Backbone as CSV, one residue per row, in Angstrom:
resi,resn,N_x,N_y,N_z,CA_x,CA_y,CA_z,C_x,C_y,C_z
1,MET,-14.956,-83.984,-56.960,-15.502,-84.106,-58.285,-16.995,-83.984,-58.234
2,LEU,-17.583,-83.367,-59.263,-19.016,-83.185,-59.345,-19.585,-83.882,-60.542
3,VAL,-20.588,-84.725,-60.343,-21.280,-85.433,-61.412,-22.667,-84.815,-61.578
4,ILE,-22.990,-84.351,-62.783,-24.323,-83.785,-63.062,-25.028,-84.686,-64.054
5,ASP,-26.146,-85.245,-63.656,-26.886,-86.159,-64.507,-28.310,-86.269,-63.926
6,ASP,-29.323,-86.068,-64.781,-30.693,-86.146,-64.269,-31.241,-87.567,-64.240
7,CYS,-30.395,-88.545,-64.605,-30.786,-89.959,-64.456,-30.105,-90.470,-63.186
8,ALA,-30.931,-90.766,-62.150,-30.377,-91.161,-60.843,-29.461,-92.362,-60.957
9,LEU,-29.878,-93.360,-61.742,-29.101,-94.582,-61.850,-27.729,-94.278,-62.456
10,HIS,-27.735,-93.531,-63.524,-26.464,-93.211,-64.225,-25.500,-92.457,-63.308
11,ARG,-26.000,-91.412,-62.624,-25.077,-90.628,-61.790,-24.561,-91.385,-60.587
12,GLU,-25.437,-92.252,-60.021,-24.995,-93.023,-58.855,-23.964,-94.096,-59.252
13,VAL,-24.199,-94.740,-60.378,-23.234,-95.742,-60.848,-21.901,-95.102,-61.202
14,LEU,-21.943,-93.968,-61.907,-20.693,-93.265,-62.266,-19.978,-92.806,-61.007
15,ALA,-20.708,-92.240,-60.058,-20.071,-91.800,-58.818,-19.425,-92.961,-58.077
16,ALA,-20.087,-94.117,-58.050,-19.504,-95.285,-57.383,-18.236,-95.748,-58.049
17,MET,-18.230,-95.724,-59.382,-17.038,-96.147,-60.110,-15.865,-95.196,-59.879
18,ILE,-16.214,-93.913,-59.872,-15.153,-92.885,-59.625,-14.580,-93.053,-58.210
19,THR,-15.452,-93.314,-57.253,-15.018,-93.521,-55.842,-14.117,-94.763,-55.777
20,MET,-14.492,-95.813,-56.460,-13.675,-97.027,-56.475,-12.300,-96.791,-57.120
21,ASN,-12.251,-95.724,-57.942,-10.995,-95.420,-58.631,-10.094,-94.477,-57.849
22,GLY,-10.500,-94.224,-56.596,-9.629,-93.463,-55.712,-10.032,-92.059,-55.394
23,VAL,-11.163,-91.572,-55.932,-11.611,-90.226,-55.609,-12.497,-90.255,-54.389
24,ALA,-12.061,-89.570,-53.340,-12.746,-89.689,-52.039,-14.057,-88.935,-51.968
25,ASP,-14.134,-87.779,-52.640,-15.297,-86.901,-52.492,-15.942,-86.680,-53.851
26,VAL,-17.108,-87.314,-54.090,-17.847,-87.127,-55.319,-19.220,-86.563,-54.986
27,CYS,-19.517,-85.392,-55.506,-20.799,-84.738,-55.264,-21.743,-84.974,-56.453
28,LEU,-23.031,-84.885,-56.216,-24.037,-85.202,-57.239,-25.000,-84.021,-57.416
29,ALA,-25.381,-83.764,-58.692,-26.390,-82.749,-58.985,-27.180,-83.255,-60.189
30,TRP,-28.377,-82.732,-60.357,-29.231,-83.210,-61.447,-30.002,-82.083,-62.139
31,ASP,-29.974,-80.889,-61.561,-30.589,-79.702,-62.195,-29.889,-78.467,-61.647
32,VAL,-30.349,-77.272,-62.103,-29.715,-76.055,-61.669,-29.809,-75.855,-60.157
33,SER,-30.965,-76.155,-59.585,-31.157,-75.958,-58.135,-30.211,-76.809,-57.319
34,SER,-30.105,-78.075,-57.650,-29.185,-78.959,-56.929,-27.742,-78.570,-57.142
35,LEU,-27.433,-78.100,-58.372,-26.080,-77.647,-58.682,-25.692,-76.466,-57.831
36,VAL,-26.567,-75.489,-57.740,-26.272,-74.294,-56.936,-26.062,-74.688,-55.475
37,GLY,-26.884,-75.630,-54.987,-26.733,-76.086,-53.616,-25.384,-76.726,-53.359
38,VAL,-24.912,-77.532,-54.282,-23.617,-78.200,-54.141,-22.475,-77.170,-54.177
39,LEU,-22.542,-76.243,-55.142,-21.455,-75.293,-55.326,-21.398,-74.230,-54.246
40,GLU,-22.392,-74.155,-53.403,-22.347,-73.238,-52.268,-21.367,-73.738,-51.220
41,ASP,-21.150,-75.057,-51.217,-20.361,-75.655,-50.141,-19.017,-76.219,-50.616
42,VAL,-18.869,-76.525,-51.921,-17.647,-77.175,-52.413,-17.182,-76.472,-53.690
43,GLU,-15.906,-76.639,-53.970,-15.292,-76.161,-55.220,-14.679,-77.373,-55.896
44,PRO,-15.392,-77.958,-56.831,-14.898,-79.197,-57.465,-13.673,-78.947,-58.335
45,GLU,-12.829,-79.969,-58.470,-11.675,-79.913,-59.349,-12.128,-80.183,-60.806
46,VAL,-13.125,-81.003,-60.972,-13.627,-81.374,-62.286,-15.137,-81.525,-62.204
47,ILE,-15.831,-81.114,-63.253,-17.263,-81.320,-63.362,-17.552,-82.210,-64.525
48,LEU,-18.335,-83.308,-64.297,-18.728,-84.223,-65.319,-20.238,-83.992,-65.600
49,LEU,-20.572,-83.640,-66.835,-21.970,-83.365,-67.166,-22.443,-84.325,-68.244
50,ASN,-23.474,-85.076,-67.965,-24.124,-85.908,-68.964,-24.915,-85.006,-69.882
51,VAL,-24.507,-84.948,-71.176,-25.127,-83.990,-72.101,-26.571,-84.343,-72.434
52,ALA,-27.028,-85.497,-71.990,-28.447,-85.866,-72.207,-29.323,-85.253,-71.102
53,THR,-28.695,-84.623,-70.131,-29.455,-84.036,-69.017,-30.347,-82.881,-69.499
54,CYS,-31.565,-82.846,-69.068,-32.532,-81.827,-69.462,-32.020,-80.454,-68.974
55,GLY,-32.097,-79.448,-69.862,-31.697,-78.125,-69.505,-30.189,-77.944,-69.473
56,ARG,-29.474,-78.686,-70.322,-27.987,-78.683,-70.271,-27.379,-77.308,-70.518
57,ARG,-27.987,-76.500,-71.395,-27.435,-75.164,-71.655,-27.427,-74.319,-70.386
58,LEU,-28.572,-74.283,-69.709,-28.650,-73.510,-68.483,-27.748,-74.053,-67.397
59,ILE,-27.663,-75.379,-67.304,-26.776,-76.009,-66.315,-25.308,-75.668,-66.617
60,LEU,-24.967,-75.701,-67.876,-23.566,-75.374,-68.277,-23.243,-73.949,-67.878
61,ARG,-24.158,-73.001,-68.187,-23.898,-71.606,-67.843,-23.787,-71.436,-66.347
62,ALA,-24.623,-72.121,-65.589,-24.565,-71.993,-64.138,-23.270,-72.585,-63.611
63,ALA,-22.849,-73.731,-64.136,-21.646,-74.398,-63.666,-20.395,-73.565,-63.938
64,THR,-20.285,-73.026,-65.158,-19.107,-72.236,-65.522,-19.106,-70.887,-64.817
65,SER,-20.293,-70.377,-64.465,-20.364,-69.101,-63.763,-20.033,-69.253,-62.286
66,LEU,-20.566,-70.295,-61.651,-20.388,-70.495,-60.247,-19.085,-71.145,-59.904
67,SER,-18.520,-71.914,-60.829,-17.228,-72.596,-60.580,-16.338,-72.433,-61.803
68,PRO,-15.890,-71.204,-62.102,-15.177,-70.906,-63.327,-13.825,-71.617,-63.493
69,HIS,-13.235,-72.084,-62.385,-11.924,-72.698,-62.461,-11.984,-74.214,-62.607
70,ALA,-13.176,-74.766,-62.576,-13.310,-76.230,-62.700,-13.560,-76.616,-64.146
71,PRO,-12.696,-77.391,-64.747,-12.952,-77.807,-66.130,-14.170,-78.731,-66.210
72,VAL,-14.901,-78.624,-67.294,-16.101,-79.460,-67.509,-15.848,-80.477,-68.609
73,ILE,-16.229,-81.712,-68.352,-16.188,-82.777,-69.355,-17.606,-83.155,-69.727
74,ALA,-17.881,-83.133,-71.002,-19.219,-83.529,-71.508,-19.259,-85.024,-71.686
75,ILE,-20.081,-85.652,-70.828,-20.195,-87.121,-70.856,-21.286,-87.600,-71.806
76,GLY,-21.014,-88.677,-72.552,-22.016,-89.223,-73.417,-22.281,-88.401,-74.690
77,THR,-21.236,-87.716,-75.149,-21.394,-86.885,-76.357,-21.652,-87.739,-77.583
78,SER,-22.667,-87.352,-78.352,-22.983,-88.020,-79.596,-22.472,-87.208,-80.775
79,GLU,-21.847,-87.891,-81.723,-21.322,-87.157,-82.916,-22.457,-86.542,-83.728
80,ASP,-23.667,-87.030,-83.540,-24.811,-86.504,-84.280,-25.464,-85.293,-83.621
81,ASP,-25.070,-85.009,-82.395,-25.685,-83.930,-81.605,-24.912,-82.638,-81.824
82,GLU,-25.035,-82.066,-83.014,-24.314,-80.828,-83.302,-24.706,-79.677,-82.362
83,GLU,-25.984,-79.550,-82.102,-26.439,-78.501,-81.216,-25.804,-78.599,-79.860
84,GLY,-25.775,-79.816,-79.326,-25.185,-80.018,-77.995,-23.655,-79.743,-77.977
85,ILE,-22.976,-80.176,-79.043,-21.547,-79.983,-79.129,-21.211,-78.479,-79.229
86,ILE,-22.016,-77.757,-80.028,-21.772,-76.317,-80.157,-22.011,-75.643,-78.825
87,ALA,-23.069,-76.059,-78.116,-23.370,-75.478,-76.819,-22.224,-75.699,-75.849
88,CYS,-21.658,-76.888,-75.891,-20.530,-77.210,-75.019,-19.311,-76.357,-75.381
89,ALA,-19.051,-76.226,-76.669,-17.903,-75.434,-77.098,-18.072,-73.960,-76.666
90,GLU,-19.277,-73.465,-76.801,-19.522,-72.043,-76.406,-19.358,-71.843,-74.923
91,ALA,-19.605,-72.903,-74.164,-19.458,-72.806,-72.712,-18.023,-73.056,-72.258
92,GLY,-17.166,-73.446,-73.202,-15.749,-73.656,-72.847,-15.480,-75.043,-72.261
93,VAL,-16.260,-76.041,-72.650,-16.039,-77.386,-72.165,-14.616,-77.857,-72.482
94,ALA,-13.971,-78.515,-71.531,-12.583,-78.886,-71.680,-12.398,-80.247,-72.349
95,GLY,-13.416,-81.120,-72.256,-13.281,-82.454,-72.814,-14.614,-83.017,-73.273
96,TYR,-14.555,-83.871,-74.284,-15.754,-84.512,-74.821,-15.564,-86.024,-74.716
97,HIS,-16.355,-86.661,-73.877,-16.305,-88.100,-73.721,-17.441,-88.706,-74.542
98,LEU,-17.081,-89.395,-75.624,-18.059,-89.908,-76.577,-18.833,-91.111,-75.995
99,ARG,-19.993,-91.345,-76.566,-20.809,-92.492,-76.123,-20.088,-93.786,-76.300
100,SER,-19.175,-93.859,-77.280,-18.411,-95.083,-77.545,-17.155,-95.180,-76.698
101,ASP,-16.850,-94.171,-75.903,-15.648,-94.198,-75.055,-15.898,-94.985,-73.757
102,SER,-14.855,-95.558,-73.200,-14.941,-96.373,-71.998,-14.740,-95.542,-70.744
103,PHE,-14.911,-96.213,-69.591,-14.615,-95.555,-68.295,-13.110,-95.265,-68.201
104,SER,-12.303,-96.154,-68.703,-10.832,-95.923,-68.703,-10.502,-94.682,-69.495
105,ASP,-11.194,-94.467,-70.597,-10.974,-93.246,-71.412,-11.361,-92.030,-70.594
106,LEU,-12.422,-92.126,-69.816,-12.857,-90.999,-68.970,-11.811,-90.685,-67.908
107,VAL,-11.274,-91.723,-67.264,-10.250,-91.521,-66.251,-9.043,-90.796,-66.851
108,ALA,-8.620,-91.219,-68.030,-7.467,-90.578,-68.694,-7.811,-89.130,-69.050
109,MET,-9.028,-88.869,-69.468,-9.461,-87.536,-69.851,-9.463,-86.608,-68.629
110,ILE,-9.958,-87.137,-67.524,-9.964,-86.359,-66.264,-8.536,-85.923,-65.904
111,ALA,-7.599,-86.874,-66.036,-6.207,-86.541,-65.700,-5.670,-85.430,-66.627
112,GLU,-6.123,-85.377,-67.867,-5.678,-84.380,-68.793,-6.240,-83.014,-68.453
113,VAL,-7.540,-82.924,-68.215,-8.167,-81.620,-67.996,-7.775,-81.030,-66.646
114,VAL,-7.462,-81.873,-65.668,-7.057,-81.404,-64.339,-5.797,-80.545,-64.435
115,VAL,-4.923,-80.875,-65.370,-3.662,-80.122,-65.495,-3.747,-79.031,-66.547
116,GLY,-4.961,-78.721,-66.992,-5.181,-77.577,-67.852,-5.220,-77.877,-69.342
117,ARG,-5.188,-79.167,-69.694,-5.252,-79.508,-71.117,-6.673,-79.729,-71.564
118,THR,-6.908,-79.676,-72.862,-8.247,-79.974,-73.413,-8.196,-81.289,-74.152
119,SER,-9.362,-81.925,-74.274,-9.439,-83.217,-74.949,-10.610,-83.198,-75.893
120,CYS,-10.318,-83.159,-77.187,-11.374,-83.057,-78.203,-11.120,-84.093,-79.274
121,PRO,-11.962,-85.139,-79.387,-11.778,-86.159,-80.391,-11.787,-85.575,-81.807
122,PRO,-11.093,-86.191,-82.761,-10.998,-85.688,-84.109,-12.356,-85.386,-84.744
123,GLN,-13.326,-86.254,-84.516,-14.617,-86.047,-85.134,-15.374,-84.841,-84.581
124,ILE,-15.131,-84.545,-83.304,-15.698,-83.347,-82.697,-14.994,-82.094,-83.189
125,SER,-13.666,-82.201,-83.315,-12.887,-81.078,-83.879,-13.335,-80.761,-85.275
126,ALA,-13.603,-81.818,-86.092,-14.032,-81.577,-87.449,-15.390,-80.864,-87.504
127,MET,-16.282,-81.247,-86.600,-17.581,-80.574,-86.568,-17.434,-79.092,-86.171
128,LEU,-16.611,-78.850,-85.156,-16.397,-77.497,-84.725,-15.739,-76.643,-85.817
129,LEU,-14.798,-77.248,-86.521,-14.136,-76.533,-87.624,-15.115,-76.199,-88.746
130,ASN,-15.988,-77.137,-89.075,-17.012,-76.849,-90.087,-17.891,-75.705,-89.665
131,ARG,-18.225,-75.700,-88.388,-19.063,-74.613,-87.862,-18.336,-73.280,-87.907
132,LEU,-17.058,-73.290,-87.514,-16.283,-72.049,-87.582,-16.100,-71.565,-89.004
133,SER,-15.896,-72.502,-89.902,-15.739,-72.138,-91.330,-17.001,-71.469,-91.862
134,ALA,-18.138,-72.032,-91.453,-19.414,-71.469,-91.912,-19.606,-70.063,-91.355
135,LEU,-19.218,-69.890,-90.089,-19.351,-68.535,-89.478,-18.373,-67.564,-90.135
136,ALA,-17.170,-68.067,-90.429,-16.179,-67.189,-91.042,-16.606,-66.727,-92.417
137,SER,-17.254,-67.584,-93.167,-17.689,-67.235,-94.502,-18.833,-66.172,-94.476
138,GLN,-19.464,-66.015,-93.335,-20.536,-65.070,-93.202,-20.072,-63.661,-92.831
139,ARG,-18.811,-63.562,-92.450,-18.305,-62.236,-92.062,-17.058,-61.911,-92.868
140,GLN,-16.782,-60.653,-93.051,-15.613,-60.196,-93.782,-14.794,-59.260,-92.917
141,PRO,-13.944,-59.794,-92.072,-13.132,-58.957,-91.209,-12.147,-58.151,-91.962
142,SER,-11.768,-56.982,-91.378,-10.742,-56.159,-92.004,-9.413,-56.892,-91.950
143,LEU,-8.485,-56.456,-92.785,-7.161,-57.093,-92.827,-6.465,-56.995,-91.489
144,GLN,-6.568,-55.812,-90.860,-5.880,-55.610,-89.578,-6.453,-56.538,-88.514
145,ASP,-7.775,-56.768,-88.582,-8.383,-57.651,-87.590,-7.897,-59.081,-87.668
146,SER,-7.433,-59.487,-88.870,-6.987,-60.883,-89.077,-5.492,-61.060,-88.871
147,VAL,-4.800,-59.972,-88.581,-3.330,-60.063,-88.402,-2.986,-60.510,-87.014
148,LEU,-2.219,-61.558,-86.888,-1.737,-62.042,-85.592,-0.311,-61.629,-85.367
149,THR,0.008,-61.195,-84.156,1.399,-60.902,-83.811,2.153,-62.210,-83.671
150,THR,3.474,-62.111,-83.682,4.287,-63.331,-83.535,3.978,-63.986,-82.184
151,ARG,3.798,-63.206,-81.121,3.498,-63.746,-79.846,2.154,-64.479,-79.829
152,GLU,1.162,-63.897,-80.525,-0.152,-64.515,-80.615,-0.069,-65.860,-81.343
153,VAL,0.775,-65.923,-82.370,0.984,-67.146,-83.112,1.572,-68.219,-82.192
154,GLN,2.558,-67.838,-81.394,3.141,-68.810,-80.458,2.096,-69.307,-79.464
155,ILE,1.295,-68.402,-78.919,0.297,-68.790,-77.954,-0.783,-69.680,-78.581
156,LEU,-1.193,-69.368,-79.820,-2.173,-70.192,-80.515,-1.655,-71.621,-80.651
157,GLU,-0.386,-71.759,-81.015,0.179,-73.116,-81.136,0.167,-73.844,-79.793
158,MET,0.414,-73.094,-78.701,0.394,-73.719,-77.370,-1.013,-74.092,-76.935
159,LEU,-2.012,-73.272,-77.341,-3.393,-73.592,-77.042,-3.795,-74.903,-77.722
160,GLU,-3.279,-75.074,-78.934,-3.560,-76.294,-79.690,-3.021,-77.515,-78.956
161,LEU,-1.936,-77.322,-78.236,-1.311,-78.425,-77.455,-2.010,-78.623,-76.106
162,GLY,-2.991,-77.759,-75.797,-3.726,-77.907,-74.556,-3.039,-77.332,-73.346
163,LYS,-2.100,-76.407,-73.566,-1.354,-75.842,-72.421,-2.178,-74.803,-71.702
164,SER,-1.982,-74.729,-70.399,-2.686,-73.747,-69.547,-2.006,-72.408,-69.617
165,ASN,-2.638,-71.364,-69.067,-1.985,-70.052,-69.037,-0.694,-70.102,-68.259
166,GLN,-0.667,-70.867,-67.169,0.548,-70.992,-66.353,1.670,-71.640,-67.166
167,ASP,1.319,-72.692,-67.908,2.335,-73.368,-68.756,2.890,-72.409,-69.801
168,ILE,2.002,-71.653,-70.448,2.422,-70.712,-71.479,3.319,-69.632,-70.900
169,ALA,2.894,-69.091,-69.752,3.700,-68.019,-69.122,5.100,-68.531,-68.795
170,GLY,5.196,-69.756,-68.291,6.505,-70.303,-67.938,7.392,-70.494,-69.152
171,GLU,6.825,-71.012,-70.224,7.644,-71.281,-71.436,8.060,-70.004,-72.136
172,LEU,7.230,-68.981,-72.095,7.547,-67.744,-72.799,8.170,-66.683,-71.874
173,ALA,8.312,-67.023,-70.589,8.913,-66.122,-69.600,8.167,-64.783,-69.534
174,ILE,6.831,-64.872,-69.511,6.011,-63.681,-69.331,5.022,-63.970,-68.190
175,THR,4.293,-62.945,-67.762,3.374,-63.127,-66.664,2.082,-63.787,-67.146
176,VAL,1.350,-64.401,-66.209,0.062,-65.017,-66.532,-0.914,-63.936,-67.029
177,HIS,-0.828,-62.756,-66.385,-1.719,-61.642,-66.812,-1.464,-61.282,-68.285
178,THR,-0.190,-61.261,-68.688,0.115,-60.945,-70.088,-0.415,-62.032,-71.014
179,VAL,-0.306,-63.257,-70.570,-0.847,-64.390,-71.358,-2.347,-64.190,-71.563
180,LYS,-3.040,-63.843,-70.504,-4.509,-63.685,-70.563,-4.859,-62.573,-71.564
181,ASN,-4.079,-61.492,-71.575,-4.320,-60.407,-72.506,-4.145,-60.873,-73.957
182,HIS,-3.035,-61.657,-74.191,-2.785,-62.156,-75.516,-3.898,-63.103,-75.972
183,VAL,-4.334,-63.967,-75.036,-5.417,-64.911,-75.407,-6.682,-64.184,-75.737
184,HIS,-6.995,-63.144,-74.960,-8.208,-62.341,-75.224,-8.160,-61.725,-76.631
185,ASN,-7.021,-61.119,-76.953,-6.878,-60.516,-78.278,-6.910,-61.542,-79.392
186,LEU,-6.305,-62.700,-79.117,-6.285,-63.808,-80.096,-7.696,-64.302,-80.402
187,LEU,-8.473,-64.526,-79.367,-9.858,-65.007,-79.554,-10.669,-63.966,-80.346
188,LYS,-10.454,-62.692,-80.029,-11.176,-61.653,-80.729,-10.815,-61.613,-82.212
189,LYS,-9.544,-61.744,-82.546,-9.115,-61.709,-83.928,-9.581,-62.921,-84.742
190,LEU,-9.633,-64.054,-84.054,-10.061,-65.275,-84.733,-11.596,-65.385,-84.801
191,GLY,-12.266,-64.516,-84.058,-13.732,-64.549,-84.099,-14.356,-65.692,-83.347
192,VAL,-13.664,-66.164,-82.292,-14.174,-67.255,-81.487,-14.295,-66.814,-80.022
193,SER,-14.968,-67.592,-79.223,-15.221,-67.191,-77.840,-14.512,-68.038,-76.797
194,THR,-13.928,-69.180,-77.203,-13.322,-70.077,-76.198,-11.934,-70.519,-76.685
195,ARG,-11.116,-70.951,-75.751,-9.798,-71.488,-76.051,-9.928,-72.758,-76.879
196,ALA,-10.955,-73.584,-76.565,-11.127,-74.827,-77.314,-11.418,-74.537,-78.787
197,GLU,-12.229,-73.508,-79.074,-12.523,-73.177,-80.441,-11.265,-72.666,-81.164
198,ALA,-10.472,-71.846,-80.473,-9.236,-71.372,-81.048,-8.290,-72.499,-81.374
199,ALA,-8.165,-73.462,-80.444,-7.299,-74.618,-80.621,-7.782,-75.434,-81.817
200,ALA,-9.093,-75.616,-81.915,-9.642,-76.390,-83.051,-9.393,-75.649,-84.350
201,LEU,-9.558,-74.325,-84.347,-9.333,-73.544,-85.550,-7.895,-73.564,-85.980
202,SER,-6.987,-73.710,-85.020,-5.558,-73.730,-85.318,-5.207,-74.898,-86.250
203,HIS,-5.946,-76.011,-86.130,-5.689,-77.153,-86.986,-5.876,-76.780,-88.477
204,THR,-6.796,-75.850,-88.723,-7.097,-75.468,-90.096,-6.196,-74.357,-90.617
205,ILE,-6.012,-73.320,-89.807,-5.303,-72.149,-90.313,-3.763,-72.346,-90.289
206,GLN,-3.259,-73.168,-89.290,-1.822,-73.467,-89.221,-0.987,-72.199,-89.413
207,VAL,-1.184,-71.202,-88.569,-0.491,-69.939,-88.759,0.997,-70.059,-88.518
208,ASP,1.784,-69.224,-89.207,3.165,-69.014,-88.907,3.542,-67.571,-89.279
209,ARG,4.771,-67.233,-89.231,5.172,-65.837,-89.449,5.084,-65.435,-90.894
210,GLY,3.906,-65.046,-91.321,3.736,-64.433,-92.591,3.666,-65.388,-93.767
211,THR,3.846,-66.689,-93.538,3.788,-67.636,-94.626,2.359,-68.111,-94.803
212,SER,1.829,-68.062,-96.012,0.419,-68.408,-96.200,0.245,-69.823,-96.660
213,ARG,-0.711,-70.520,-96.007,-1.079,-71.849,-96.436,-2.564,-72.022,-96.062
214,ARG,-3.437,-72.213,-96.997,-4.837,-72.416,-96.817,-5.491,-71.335,-95.929
215,ALA,-5.491,-70.135,-96.429,-6.169,-69.012,-95.782,-5.668,-68.723,-94.394
216,ARG,-4.328,-68.758,-94.214,-3.780,-68.421,-92.910,-3.869,-66.938,-92.665
217,PRO,-4.110,-66.511,-91.426,-3.938,-65.089,-91.100,-2.479,-64.744,-91.096
218,ARG,-2.110,-63.538,-91.590,-0.728,-63.166,-91.563,-0.305,-62.787,-90.141
219,SER,0.968,-62.927,-89.860,1.456,-62.550,-88.535,2.418,-61.368,-88.680
220,ILE,2.524,-60.541,-87.605,3.431,-59.437,-87.566,4.253,-59.574,-86.338
221,GLU,5.382,-58.913,-86.295,6.246,-58.967,-85.104,5.551,-58.289,-83.950
222,ASN,5.708,-58.849,-82.741,5.089,-58.311,-81.545,5.622,-56.911,-81.244
């Protein structure tokens, strides 16, 4: 596990608590340089980033680029920090640990993201949805661009449940590569860049096969 925090006290205390909870190997970083140094030698299962860390956008980009398979949890997320939340969503953060959440909540969240699920509190989802709605109102996609196939509808529903590509492939009896193609097309049609944004958007559009409810995209047979 990798803890990124530019406050020495915070990262050392969190690392100690994680170690006491049974994790044998906890690495520490506090900026891009230290992050690169750590990731040259290890491949973490989970990355914990304190969003109060200076240069968080650059650190997030470096972390997701150098260790693309490790889910990132944003630690100490404030509901008032819209800029930080949007930056995390754009980077594909898998979980948001709020300032009011406990260490036990963090342990449970780590267990969720390790198996490919996402964890987004309702208040964070609401903020992301408001942001997506604002972006959607600024663009006028063609009808064809907004049409989802039946398969894409199924996958969107599974993304909302936090299922991984492997989970989706198993349930639909298709290859992981095919799932990735469907997810890519789905994100493009919805006008979002991450699975978390698509999952959050699914709460609003509630797509199904051609039945319209609150501005749903229509679906067509695959």
